[in-house]
Each structure stands twice: as structure tokens, then as C-alpha cells.
C-alpha positions as CSV (number, residue, x, y, z in Angstrom):
1,X,0.0,0.0,0.0
2,X,1.3,3.5,-0.9
3,X,0.3,6.9,0.4
4,X,0.3,10.0,-1.8
5,X,-0.2,13.7,-1.0
6,X,-0.1,17.2,-2.4
7,X,2.9,19.0,-1.0
8,X,1.8,21.8,1.4
9,X,-1.6,20.4,1.9
10,X,-3.4,18.0,4.2
11,X,-4.8,15.9,1.4
12,X,-3.8,12.3,1.4
13,X,-4.6,9.4,-1.0
14,X,-4.2,5.7,-0.1
15,X,-3.3,3.6,-3.1
16,X,-4.2,0.0,-2.3
17,X,-4.5,-1.1,-5.9
18,X,-1.1,0.2,-7.0
19,X,-2.6,2.5,-9.6
20,X,-0.2,5.3,-8.8
21,X,-0.6,8.9,-7.9
22,X,-2.5,11.6,-9.7
23,X,-0.3,14.2,-11.4
24,X,1.3,16.6,-8.9
25,X,1.0,14.3,-6.0
26,X,4.1,12.7,-4.3
27,X,4.6,9.4,-2.6
28,X,4.7,9.8,1.2
29,X,7.0,7.8,3.4
30,X,4.1,7.0,5.7
31,X,0.4,7.5,6.3
32,X,-0.5,10.9,7.7
33,X,-0.5,10.7,11.5
34,X,-3.9,10.0,12.9
35,X,-4.0,11.8,16.2
36,X,-5.6,14.9,17.8
37,X,-3.6,17.1,15.4
38,X,-4.5,15.2,12.2
39,X,-5.9,18.2,10.5
40,X,-2.8,20.2,11.1
41,X,-0.3,18.0,9.3
42,X,0.9,19.1,5.8
43,X,2.8,17.1,3.3
44,X,6.4,18.1,2.9
45,X,8.5,17.8,-0.3
46,X,10.7,15.1,1.3
47,X,7.7,12.8,1.7
48,X,7.2,13.4,5.4
49,X,4.3,15.0,7.3
50,X,4.8,18.0,9.5
51,X,2.9,20.6,11.5
52,X,4.4,23.8,10.1
53,X,4.5,27.3,11.7
54,X,2.4,28.5,8.8
55,X,-0.3,26.0,9.7
56,X,-0.2,27.0,13.4
57,X,-0.2,30.7,12.5
58,X,-3.3,30.2,10.3
59,X,-5.1,28.8,13.4
60,X,-3.8,31.5,15.8
61,X,-4.4,34.6,13.6
62,X,-8.2,34.7,14.1
63,X,-7.7,34.2,17.9
64,X,-5.2,37.0,18.2
65,X,-7.2,39.3,16.0
66,X,-10.4,38.7,18.1
67,X,-8.4,39.3,21.3
68,X,-7.1,42.6,19.9
69,X,-10.5,43.7,18.7
70,X,-11.9,43.1,22.2
71,X,-9.1,44.9,24.0
72,X,-9.1,48.1,21.9
73,X,-12.4,49.5,23.1
74,X,-11.5,48.7,26.7
75,X,-8.3,50.7,26.3
76,X,-10.2,53.6,24.8
77,X,-12.9,53.5,27.5
78,X,-10.2,53.5,30.3
79,X,-8.5,56.6,28.8
80,X,-11.9,58.4,28.8
81,X,-12.8,57.2,32.3
82,X,-9.4,58.4,33.7
83,X,-9.7,61.7,31.9
84,X,-13.2,62.2,33.5
85,X,-11.8,61.5,37.0
86,X,-12.4,57.8,37.5
87,X,-9.9,56.7,40.2
88,X,-10.3,52.9,40.3
89,X,-8.6,52.2,37.0
90,X,-4.9,51.0,37.1
91,X,-2.4,53.0,35.1
92,X,-2.5,56.4,33.6
93,X,-4.4,57.7,30.5
94,X,-1.0,57.9,28.7
95,X,-0.3,54.3,29.5
96,X,-3.7,53.2,28.2
97,X,-3.1,55.3,25.1
98,X,0.2,53.6,24.5
99,X,-1.5,50.2,25.0
100,X,-4.1,51.1,22.5
101,X,-1.5,52.1,20.0
102,X,0.4,48.8,20.6
103,X,-2.9,46.9,20.1
104,X,-3.4,48.8,16.8
105,X,-0.1,47.4,15.6
106,X,-0.9,43.8,16.8
107,X,-1.5,42.6,13.2
108,X,0.2,40.3,10.7
109,X,2.7,43.1,9.9
110,X,4.1,42.7,13.5
111,X,7.0,40.2,13.5
112,X,5.8,38.8,16.9
113,X,2.2,38.3,15.7
114,X,0.4,35.8,16.4
115,X,2.5,34.7,19.4
116,X,0.2,35.3,22.3
117,X,3.2,35.4,24.7
118,X,4.2,38.6,23.0
119,X,0.9,40.4,23.1
120,X,0.8,44.1,24.2
121,X,0.4,44.2,28.0
122,X,-2.3,46.4,29.6
123,X,-1.3,48.8,32.3
124,X,-1.6,47.3,35.8
């Protein structure tokens, strides 16, 4: 039995009859791993399966974008509240403004995005 895949994709074909691979497909060294991460493996040009950073980023980008979108109005509201005299908010208006600006840059143009450990940090 042979296993074929499209390089850079998760698609796999099992060839039990020995009929060969469709054009553009390569023979894999082994079947795609069947575990909790099955959907994350992509075929590599050397015939192996790997979970690439590109695949992981594709899963993380929507999470980080959603987090940023939720944090931006909080930062703006805290600036306004501090400027109106609210005293129970940690940090200064300027710190919250800098946080908002950092959030604004938390996009795919940021080299650290979407690594959640490198997110902008709110004033405390």
C-alpha cells in the first residue's frame, strides 16, 4: 500500500490497488499521523508529514485578531474614564493610550504576531 499527498496540503490518498498517484502528488514515506492534530499536518516535499509554523499561524491569527478587537475599546474606555476622573482604573491615561497604539499594531505586519506570549500588555 502506498500513500500520496499534495505538498503543502493535508490531502492524502491511499493507493491499495497500485494504480499510482495523480499528477502533482508525491509518494509519502508513511500515512498521515492519525491523532488529535491530524488536520494540522501538511505534506512536505521530502515525503514526510509536519505541522508547520504556517499552519499553526493560520489557526492563531483569528484568535489574536479577536483578542485585539476586544481589547481596543477597553483601552479607549479606560482613557476616557481616567480623563473624567475615575480613580479605580490602574495605570494612567497615557499608559492606556500607548497600550491602544500597541494593540493597533498587533497585526500580521508585526513580526511577533500571532505569538500570544508577545501580546501588548495592559497597564496594571
